[in-house]
C-alpha angles and dihedrals in degrees: 000000000000091000092053093047099034095125086064094049116125127203114337093023095271125131112230135178088264089055093051090055087076092057114115128181127184147137098226103081093092102034091184097054117118114226094024109232120225099220144155114275112218097162101083090173088053091045090055093050093049092045091056091044091054090047095047089046093054094047089054094051 
């Protein structure tokens, strides 16, 4: 498990419960994808940008 999630590992290279709290999955990062892929989101800044875009778009409609 530590090998698969090593990008989340904290100090000492061990994946803990606290490390897993930063794990995000979704299918909305590429809104034009067809089919939409449910995948891990590692780009938290991009996640923030997409989230704001979705909110603004839904307010306009």
